[in-house]
C-alpha positions as CSV (number, residue, x, y, z in Angstrom):
1,X,-140.3,-176.5,-133.7
2,X,-143.1,-174.5,-132.1
3,X,-146.1,-173.7,-134.1
4,X,-147.0,-170.0,-134.4
5,X,-150.4,-168.6,-135.3
6,X,-151.6,-165.0,-135.7
7,X,-154.5,-164.2,-133.4
8,X,-156.6,-162.9,-136.3
9,X,-155.7,-161.9,-139.8
10,X,-155.3,-158.1,-140.4
11,X,-156.3,-157.2,-136.8
12,X,-154.5,-156.4,-133.6
13,X,-156.6,-157.0,-130.5
14,X,-159.6,-157.3,-132.7
15,X,-159.1,-153.9,-134.5
16,X,-157.9,-153.3,-138.0
17,X,-154.2,-152.4,-138.3
18,X,-153.7,-148.7,-139.1
19,X,-152.2,-147.4,-142.3
20,X,-148.9,-148.6,-143.7
21,X,-147.8,-150.9,-140.8
22,X,-147.3,-154.6,-141.5
23,X,-150.2,-156.5,-140.0
24,X,-148.0,-159.6,-139.4
25,X,-145.4,-157.5,-137.5
26,X,-148.0,-156.4,-134.9
27,X,-150.1,-159.5,-134.5
28,X,-149.9,-161.3,-131.2
29,X,-148.6,-164.8,-131.9
30,X,-149.3,-168.1,-130.2
31,X,-146.6,-170.8,-129.7
32,X,-147.2,-174.1,-128.0
33,X,-144.7,-176.9,-127.2
34,X,-145.1,-180.1,-125.2
35,X,-142.6,-181.8,-123.0
36,X,-142.6,-185.1,-121.1
37,X,-141.4,-185.5,-117.5
38,X,-141.0,-188.7,-115.6
39,X,-142.1,-188.5,-112.0
40,X,-141.5,-190.9,-109.0
41,X,-145.0,-190.6,-107.4
42,X,-146.8,-188.6,-104.8
43,X,-144.7,-185.8,-103.4
44,X,-142.2,-185.7,-106.3
45,X,-141.6,-182.1,-107.3
46,X,-139.8,-181.0,-110.5
47,X,-138.3,-177.6,-111.2
48,X,-139.4,-176.8,-114.8
49,X,-138.3,-173.1,-114.8
50,X,-135.3,-173.7,-117.1
51,X,-137.4,-175.7,-119.6
52,X,-140.1,-172.9,-119.7
53,X,-137.4,-170.2,-119.9
54,X,-135.8,-172.0,-122.9
55,X,-139.1,-172.2,-124.7
56,X,-139.7,-168.4,-124.1
57,X,-136.2,-167.4,-125.2
58,X,-136.3,-169.6,-128.3
59,X,-139.7,-168.5,-129.4
60,X,-138.9,-165.3,-131.1
61,X,-141.4,-163.5,-128.9
62,X,-140.2,-160.7,-126.7
63,X,-143.2,-159.9,-124.5
64,X,-146.4,-161.8,-123.5
65,X,-147.7,-164.5,-121.2
66,X,-146.5,-168.1,-120.8
67,X,-149.1,-170.5,-119.6
68,X,-147.7,-173.7,-118.2
69,X,-150.1,-176.7,-117.8
70,X,-149.8,-180.3,-116.8
71,X,-152.2,-182.8,-118.5
72,X,-154.1,-185.0,-116.1
73,X,-156.1,-184.9,-113.0
74,X,-153.5,-186.0,-110.4
75,X,-150.7,-183.4,-110.9
76,X,-150.4,-179.7,-110.6
77,X,-148.3,-176.6,-111.3
78,X,-147.3,-173.8,-109.0
79,X,-144.3,-171.6,-107.9
80,X,-142.2,-172.2,-104.9
81,X,-138.6,-171.7,-103.8
82,X,-137.3,-175.0,-105.0
83,X,-135.1,-176.1,-102.2
84,X,-135.4,-179.3,-100.0
85,X,-136.9,-177.5,-96.9
86,X,-139.6,-175.7,-98.8
87,X,-140.5,-178.8,-100.8
88,X,-140.7,-180.9,-97.5
89,X,-142.9,-178.2,-95.9
90,X,-145.1,-178.2,-99.0
91,X,-145.5,-182.0,-98.9
92,X,-146.2,-181.9,-95.2
93,X,-149.0,-179.4,-95.7
94,X,-150.6,-181.6,-98.4
95,X,-150.4,-184.6,-96.0
96,X,-152.4,-182.7,-93.4
97,X,-154.9,-181.4,-95.9
98,X,-155.4,-184.6,-97.9
99,X,-153.7,-187.5,-96.1
100,X,-152.7,-190.4,-98.4
101,X,-154.3,-193.0,-96.1
102,X,-157.5,-191.0,-95.4
103,X,-160.9,-192.2,-96.2
104,X,-162.0,-191.3,-99.8
105,X,-165.2,-192.2,-101.6
106,X,-163.1,-192.3,-104.8
107,X,-161.4,-195.4,-103.4
108,X,-164.7,-197.1,-102.7
109,X,-166.1,-196.3,-106.2
110,X,-163.0,-197.3,-108.2
111,X,-161.1,-199.7,-106.0
112,X,-157.9,-197.7,-106.2
113,X,-155.7,-195.7,-103.7
114,X,-155.4,-192.2,-105.2
115,X,-158.3,-190.2,-103.7
116,X,-155.7,-188.0,-102.0
117,X,-154.1,-187.5,-105.4
118,X,-157.2,-186.0,-107.0
119,X,-157.9,-183.8,-104.0
120,X,-154.3,-182.5,-103.8
121,X,-154.2,-181.8,-107.6
122,X,-157.5,-180.0,-107.4
123,X,-156.3,-177.7,-104.6
124,X,-153.1,-177.0,-106.5
125,X,-154.5,-176.5,-110.0
126,X,-153.3,-177.7,-113.4
127,X,-151.8,-174.5,-114.8
128,X,-150.2,-171.2,-114.1
129,X,-149.7,-168.0,-116.2
130,X,-146.4,-166.1,-116.0
131,X,-145.7,-162.9,-117.9
132,X,-142.5,-162.4,-119.8
133,X,-140.7,-159.4,-121.3
134,X,-137.4,-159.0,-123.1
135,X,-137.9,-162.8,-123.8
136,X,-137.4,-163.5,-120.0
137,X,-139.9,-164.9,-117.5
138,X,-141.0,-162.3,-114.8
139,X,-140.1,-164.4,-111.8
140,X,-138.6,-163.4,-108.4
141,X,-135.1,-164.4,-107.4
142,X,-136.2,-167.4,-105.3
143,X,-139.3,-168.2,-107.4
144,X,-139.3,-171.3,-109.5
145,X,-142.0,-173.0,-111.6
146,X,-142.6,-176.5,-110.4
147,X,-144.6,-179.6,-111.5
148,X,-146.0,-181.4,-108.5
149,X,-146.8,-185.1,-108.8
150,X,-149.8,-186.0,-106.6
151,X,-150.5,-189.5,-107.9
152,X,-149.5,-192.5,-105.8
153,X,-147.4,-194.0,-108.5
154,X,-144.7,-192.9,-110.9
155,X,-146.1,-191.3,-114.1
156,X,-144.9,-189.8,-117.3
157,X,-146.4,-186.3,-117.4
158,X,-147.1,-184.1,-120.4
159,X,-146.2,-180.5,-119.8
160,X,-147.8,-178.0,-122.2
161,X,-146.2,-174.6,-122.5
162,X,-148.2,-172.0,-124.5
163,X,-146.9,-168.5,-125.2
164,X,-149.1,-165.6,-126.4
165,X,-147.1,-162.5,-127.2
166,X,-145.3,-160.4,-129.7
């Protein structure tokens, strides 16, 4: 069950609640849930739209912002049309920008092979914020939220979904 917290007692956006209206009814609420996703390694892309939409619709909130974040320094979150061609194009772009077999100082320092993973994840970013209203994400018809695995091995990723709204 998600945890919900008022932003500040007796206030709405930092201001006292005006006469006779329930403070709790108008307070922005925060809900946060965590999910685990198993990935197959660099280039694996997971559509998490339905998972996030389910959290939003089940939260009891009708309007606000959903922030979706992946924990770790070798994965990222973005939106894309989740179809094989677009995903292949996306991965091909990353291979040009940060080739897996390229020279990385990270490899020399740590004796591993995931320098490209850190660079790709830094370019992509660990989180994204999506507004919602009427308990539905404000996404375009062909726009899906995706978790992108950049590490060179399979991983269990933690996805954090935080909602702020009313």
